[in-house]
Structure formats: structure tokens, C-alpha cells
C-alpha positions as CSV (number, residue, x, y, z in Angstrom):
1,M,0.0,0.0,0.0
2,V,1.5,3.3,-1.1
3,P,0.0,6.6,-0.2
4,V,-0.7,9.1,-3.0
5,V,-0.8,12.8,-2.4
6,N,-2.2,15.1,-5.1
7,G,-1.6,12.4,-7.7
8,R,2.0,11.6,-6.7
9,T,3.2,8.7,-4.6
10,L,4.6,9.6,-1.2
11,M,7.7,7.6,-2.2
12,D,8.3,10.0,-5.1
13,L,7.7,13.1,-3.0
14,V,10.0,12.1,-0.2
15,T,12.7,10.8,-2.6
16,E,12.7,14.2,-4.4
17,F,12.9,16.0,-1.1
18,E,15.9,13.8,0.0
19,V,17.6,14.5,-3.4
20,T,17.3,18.3,-2.8
21,R,18.9,17.8,0.6
22,N,21.8,15.7,-0.9
23,Y,20.9,12.8,1.5
24,E,22.8,9.6,0.5
25,P,21.2,7.4,-0.4
26,P,18.0,9.1,-1.3
27,G,14.8,7.1,-1.4
28,G,14.8,3.4,-1.0
29,Y,11.2,3.3,0.2
30,G,8.5,0.8,-0.4
31,G,4.8,0.6,0.4
32,L,3.3,-0.9,3.6
33,V,2.9,-4.6,3.3
34,A,0.0,-5.5,5.6
35,A,0.8,-9.2,5.3
36,F,4.3,-8.6,6.9
37,F,3.3,-6.5,9.9
38,N,0.2,-6.4,12.1
39,F,-0.9,-2.8,11.8
40,G,-4.1,-3.6,13.6
41,D,-7.2,-1.9,12.2
42,L,-5.6,0.0,9.3
43,R,-8.5,2.5,9.3
44,A,-7.6,3.5,12.9
45,Y,-3.8,3.1,12.3
46,L,-3.8,5.6,9.4
47,L,-5.7,8.1,11.6
48,G,-3.1,7.6,14.4
49,L,-5.9,6.3,16.6
50,D,-5.2,2.5,16.9
51,N,-5.1,1.3,20.5
52,G,-1.7,-0.4,19.8
53,Q,-0.5,2.4,17.5
54,W,3.0,1.7,16.3
55,P,5.5,3.3,16.7
56,R,3.6,5.3,19.3
57,P,0.1,7.0,19.6
58,G,-0.5,9.7,17.1
59,T,2.4,8.6,14.8
60,A,2.3,6.2,11.9
61,W,4.8,4.6,9.6
62,L,3.5,5.7,6.1
63,L,6.2,3.9,4.1
64,G,8.5,1.0,4.7
65,C,11.9,0.1,3.2
66,D,12.1,-1.2,-0.4
67,C,13.1,-4.5,1.0
68,R,9.4,-4.8,2.1
69,E,10.2,-4.7,5.8
70,V,8.5,-1.7,7.4
71,G,10.8,-1.8,10.4
72,C,14.0,-1.6,8.4
73,R,13.8,2.0,7.2
74,P,10.3,3.5,7.8
75,L,9.1,7.0,7.0
76,E,7.0,8.1,9.9
77,A,4.8,11.1,10.5
78,K,2.7,12.6,13.1
79,V,-1.0,12.0,12.2
80,D,-3.6,14.5,13.5
81,A,-7.1,13.5,12.8
82,G,-9.5,16.4,13.4
83,P,-13.2,16.6,12.8
84,T,-12.8,17.9,9.2
85,C,-9.2,17.2,8.2
86,V,-6.3,14.8,8.7
87,V,-2.8,16.2,8.8
88,W,0.5,14.4,8.2
89,S,3.4,16.4,9.7
90,N,6.7,16.1,11.6
91,F,8.1,13.5,9.2
92,S,11.2,11.6,10.3
93,Q,13.4,8.7,9.4
94,P,14.1,7.0,12.7
95,F,17.0,5.0,11.4
96,R,18.7,7.8,9.6
97,L,19.0,10.2,12.5
98,G,21.0,12.9,10.7
99,R,18.2,13.7,8.4
100,D,15.9,16.8,8.9
101,Y,12.5,16.6,7.3
102,G,11.4,20.0,8.6
103,G,10.7,21.3,5.1
104,F,8.7,18.2,4.0
105,G,4.9,18.6,4.4
106,P,2.7,19.1,6.2
107,F,0.0,17.4,4.0
108,V,-3.6,18.3,4.8
109,F,-6.5,16.0,3.7
110,D,-10.2,16.4,3.9
111,R,-11.2,13.9,6.5
112,E,-14.1,12.4,4.6
113,Q,-12.0,12.0,1.4
114,Y,-9.1,10.6,3.5
115,E,-11.3,8.0,5.2
116,A,-12.9,7.0,1.9
117,A,-9.4,6.5,0.3
118,V,-8.3,4.5,3.3
119,G,-11.5,2.4,3.2
120,D,-10.9,1.7,-0.5
121,A,-7.3,0.6,0.2
122,V,-8.4,-1.7,3.1
123,A,-11.1,-3.2,0.9
124,R,-8.6,-3.9,-1.9
125,L,-6.2,-5.5,0.6
126,E,-9.1,-7.7,1.9
127,V,-9.9,-8.8,-1.7
128,R,-6.3,-9.7,-2.2
129,R,-6.1,-11.6,1.1
130,L,-9.1,-13.6,0.2
131,G,-7.8,-14.3,-3.3
132,A,-11.0,-13.0,-4.9
């Protein structure tokens, strides 16, 4: 599962940001692989509201490593779910501590559209899981 922001993948957006900052290596991200990690209820997880939120409440891993292991090199962000919008901010790369993502984001989404997109992604994952 790869988030898309204004028609562009989050992987492309963060890689471009890292290139402008001369981070080496830039990119190397992959989507979240729900079969490889128990995110709990993905609807709640992507709102930062899951009871067992990983890595901590209000923060979500939005991308994993291109090796398909989310815990290898995740891109994390603070997720604020308000009544009308959802905001991703305070991005970080917990295993590349020298990197500053202060100029990346924030990304603001209409809450209804965000929940619809997440619901669609969860439904697609469920269809794949069931092999339908």
C-alpha cells in the first residue's frame, strides 16, 4: 500500500525531497505490506488512533523500506485527525537520524476523502487476502 498525495506517490515526493537535501542514499522506500506487519485496524492506524499504535500513539509509519520490511527504514509522521481534516506532519526517518525533514509537508487532507481512500485501500487488501 503506497499513499498518493495530489496524484503523486509519497515515495516519489520524499525521494525528491531527499535528493534536494543531498541525502545519501535518497529514497529506497516501499509501500506498507500489511501481510508482513500487524498494523491492527488500518483505518484507525492511518488516523493515528489505533489502540496499539506503532511506533507510538499519534504517529504512523507511512512507508517502509524497499526490502518490504517496514521496520527496516520506515518513513514516519505525526498524524492529527481532526473533525474535518487529517494532517501528516513532523516527518522523520528513525534509522537515519542525521536527516531533517522539517521542510517536508505538512500534508492536509479532507477527513471524509481521507477515510474514503483508506477504506478503499483496506477493501482492496481484503480482496487480495481472500484471493478474490
